[in-house]
C-alpha positions in Angstrom: -87.7 -143.6 -134.4 -90.3 -145.0 -136.5 -93.0 -145.3 -135.3 -93.0 -142.2 -133.4 -94.4 -142.1 -129.5 -96.9 -139.9 -129.0 -96.2 -136.7 -127.2 -98.3 -137.9 -124.0 -96.0 -141.1 -123.9 -93.1 -138.7 -123.7 -94.4 -136.0 -121.3 -94.6 -139.9 -118.6 -91.6 -141.0 -119.0 -90.6 -137.7 -117.5 -93.2 -137.4 -115.3 -93.0 -137.4 -111.2 -92.8 -141.2 -111.3 -90.0 -141.1 -113.9 -88.9 -137.7 -113.1 -87.3 -138.9 -109.4 -84.9 -141.3 -110.9 -83.9 -139.1 -113.6 -83.0 -136.1 -110.4 -81.0 -138.7 -108.6 -79.7 -139.5 -112.0 -78.8 -135.8 -112.6 -77.7 -134.5 -109.0 -74.8 -137.6 -109.2 -73.4 -136.6 -112.3 -74.1 -132.6 -111.4 -70.7 -131.2 -111.3 -69.2 -133.3 -115.1 -72.0 -132.7 -116.6 -71.6 -129.4 -116.1 -68.5 -129.2 -116.9 -69.5 -130.9 -119.8 -71.4 -128.5 -121.2 -69.0 -125.5 -119.9 -66.4 -126.5 -122.7 -68.9 -127.5 -125.3 -69.6 -124.2 -125.0 -66.5 -122.9 -125.2 -65.8 -124.4 -128.2 -68.3 -123.0 -129.4 -67.2 -119.5 -128.7 -69.3 -118.8 -126.3 -66.7 -117.2 -123.7 -66.5 -113.8 -126.5 -70.7 -113.4 -127.0 -70.8 -113.4 -123.3 -68.2 -111.3 -122.2 -70.2 -108.3 -125.3 -73.5 -108.9 -124.3 -72.2 -108.8 -120.3 -70.3 -105.1 -120.7 -73.5 -103.3 -122.5 -75.1 -103.6 -120.0 -75.6 -100.1 -118.5 -76.8 -99.1 -115.0 -80.5 -99.4 -115.2 -80.9 -101.8 -118.5 -81.6 -105.7 -118.9 -79.4 -107.7 -117.8 -78.9 -110.1 -120.9 -81.6 -112.9 -120.9 -80.3 -116.5 -121.3 -82.9 -119.2 -121.7 -81.4 -122.9 -121.1 -84.1 -125.6 -122.6 -84.2 -129.3 -120.6 -82.4 -127.1 -117.9 -81.7 -130.8 -115.5 -81.0 -129.4 -112.0 -79.9 -126.0 -112.7 -76.1 -126.5 -112.4 -76.1 -124.6 -115.6 -77.9 -121.5 -115.0 -76.6 -121.3 -111.7 -73.1 -120.9 -112.7 -74.6 -118.1 -115.5 -77.2 -115.9 -112.9 -73.6 -115.6 -110.1 -71.6 -114.2 -113.5 -74.7 -111.6 -114.1 -77.3 -113.4 -116.9 -81.4 -113.1 -116.0 -81.5 -117.1 -116.4 -84.4 -118.7 -117.0 -85.2 -122.4 -117.5 -87.2 -125.0 -118.9 -87.3 -128.2 -117.7 -90.2 -130.4 -118.0 -89.0 -132.8 -114.8 -90.7 -132.0 -112.6 -88.7 -133.2 -109.5 -86.0 -132.0 -111.5 -87.7 -128.6 -112.6 -88.6 -127.6 -108.5 -85.3 -129.3 -107.4 -83.6 -125.7 -109.4 -86.4 -123.2 -108.0 -86.5 -124.5 -104.3 -82.5 -125.3 -103.8 -81.4 -122.9 -106.6 -84.2 -120.1 -106.6 -84.3 -120.7 -110.3 -86.6 -119.4 -112.4 -87.6 -122.8 -114.2 -91.2 -123.9 -116.6 -92.5 -126.7 -116.0 -94.1 -127.3 -119.6 -93.1 -127.8 -122.4 -91.0 -125.1 -125.2 -94.2 -124.2 -126.9 -96.1 -124.1 -124.3 -95.4 -121.6 -122.1 -96.1 -118.7 -124.9 -93.4 -117.1 -124.1 -92.9 -113.3 -125.5 -91.5 -112.6 -128.5 -87.7 -111.7 -129.3 -87.1 -111.8 -125.6 -83.5 -113.8 -125.2 -80.6 -113.1 -126.1 -79.0 -116.9 -126.4 -81.1 -120.2 -125.7 -79.4 -123.5 -125.3 -80.8 -126.8 -125.5 -78.1 -130.2 -124.9 -79.1 -133.1 -124.9 -82.5 -132.0 -125.7 -83.9 -131.8 -129.7 -82.3 -135.7 -130.2 -85.3 -136.1 -127.9 -87.9 -134.3 -129.1 -91.3 -135.1 -131.3 -91.0 -132.1 -134.2 -87.4 -130.6 -134.4 -89.1 -128.5 -137.0 -91.6 -127.1 -134.8 -89.0 -126.6 -131.9 -86.4 -124.6 -133.4 -89.3 -122.5 -135.1 -90.0 -121.5 -131.7 -86.9 -120.5 -130.8 -86.2 -118.5 -133.2 -89.8 -116.1 -132.1 -88.1 -116.1 -128.5 -85.0 -115.5 -130.0 -83.9 -111.5 -130.5 -82.5 -110.8 -134.2 -79.5 -111.3 -133.8 -79.3 -113.3 -131.0 -78.2 -116.8 -130.6 -78.6 -120.4 -130.2 -76.7 -123.3 -129.3 -77.3 -126.7 -129.2 -75.5 -130.0 -128.4 -76.4 -133.6 -129.8 -75.1 -136.1 -130.5 -73.4 -136.6 -134.4 -75.2 -139.9 -136.7 -72.4 -138.9 -138.6 -69.6 -139.3 -136.6 -66.8 -142.3 -136.1 -68.5 -143.9 -133.5 -72.1 -143.8 -135.2 -70.2 -145.6 -138.0 -67.9 -147.8 -136.0 -71.0 -149.4 -134.4 -74.0 -149.1 -136.1 -77.5 -150.4 -134.4 -75.5 -150.7 -131.8 -73.5 -147.5 -131.1 -74.6 -146.0 -127.8 -77.2 -142.7 -128.9 -79.1 -144.8 -131.2 -81.5 -145.9 -127.8 -85.3 -145.9 -127.3 -85.6 -141.8 -126.4 -83.6 -140.9 -129.4 -86.8 -140.0 -131.7 -84.4 -138.6 -134.0 -79.8 -138.0 -134.8 -78.7 -135.6 -136.6 -75.4 -135.0 -139.1 -74.3 -131.8 -139.1 -75.3 -131.3 -142.6 -78.6 -132.7 -141.4 -79.2 -130.0 -138.6 -77.6 -126.5 -140.5 -79.9 -127.3 -142.8 -82.5 -127.3 -140.5 -81.2 -123.9 -138.6 -80.9 -122.1 -141.9 -84.4 -123.2 -143.1 -85.1 -121.5 -140.1 -83.7 -118.3 -140.8 -80.4 -119.0 -138.7 -77.2 -118.2 -139.8 -74.4 -120.8 -138.8 -71.1 -119.8 -137.3 -69.1 -122.4 -135.6 -69.6 -126.3 -135.6 -67.1 -128.5 -132.9 -67.7 -132.5 -132.1 -65.8 -134.1 -129.5 -65.4 -137.7 -128.7 -63.7 -139.9 -131.0 -63.6 -143.2 -128.8 -66.0 -143.6 -125.2 -64.0 -145.0 -122.7 -63.2 -148.6 -122.6 -63.1 -149.1 -126.0 -59.4 -148.4 -126.2 -56.2 -148.6 -124.2 -56.0 -144.3 -123.6 -53.0 -143.0 -125.2 -54.9 -144.4 -128.2 -58.0 -143.0 -127.0 -56.3 -139.5 -126.5 -55.0 -139.9 -130.2 -58.6 -140.8 -131.0 -60.3 -137.8 -129.2 -58.1 -135.1 -130.7 -58.8 -135.9 -133.5 -62.2 -136.2 -133.4 -62.3 -132.7 -132.4 -59.8 -131.4 -134.7 -61.4 -133.2 -138.1 -64.5 -133.1 -136.2 -65.7 -136.2 -137.0 -66.6 -136.7 -133.0 -69.4 -138.2 -131.4 -70.9 -135.4 -129.8 -71.4 -131.6 -131.9 -72.6 -128.4 -130.9 -73.4 -125.1 -133.2 -73.9 -122.2 -133.0 -76.3 -120.5 -134.9 -77.5 -116.7 -135.6 -80.9 -115.3 -136.1 -81.1 -113.8 -139.1 -84.8 -112.6 -138.9 -84.7 -110.0 -141.7 -81.9 -111.6 -143.6 -79.3 -110.0 -143.5 -76.6 -111.5 -142.1 -73.7 -113.1 -144.9 -74.0 -117.4 -144.0 -70.3 -118.2 -142.4 -70.0 -121.9 -142.2 -67.5 -123.7 -141.5 
């Protein structure tokens, strides 16, 4: 987006005035959004990491810590809390944050990530789904994620893929080319941003070959399978390991 809106203008869009509408939208789609997040995490290999971290928990030892940035109504955090995680959320839309605190008894912070002043190396996993494209300064965001992640901790980032088939097909009419998206990433540019900030890329997956209604369902299913297999999907998720010491060999695929 050029020119960039100021950070204060962005905060206003997620304030109580607008935030109530976001809450209604998220609640109406809560189950489907949660299922999509869980599928994306599975594609990125979260299940194996979750099992490994939870198996390390012993009596008297802290639970693994999971931070969800842009946690909305807290459905993902509630799911993981039930599975044994110590969960924290960041959600600047106050109606959504308050709903998650009240209805799901979750620890949700209503300030932008950098204003929470989390201690260094606090979290085992940081997750941000469809968030980084909304930020004025993705570089500072990734630096802060690295700071609050343990060395060897993981970040999972889901975001639209500007190098996907639909982006190339529709150009400026692409469904992710909207006012709220300040930056859009390809697999290459998101990888470079993470590597520049001490992360090791471990896995990238994409999904979404064609949006619903564009083509008959059998054709859509073929494109969706190919998009996941060949990596030209409309949305991507990337898993990266924090390597503050620089001792981990970079694995990119």
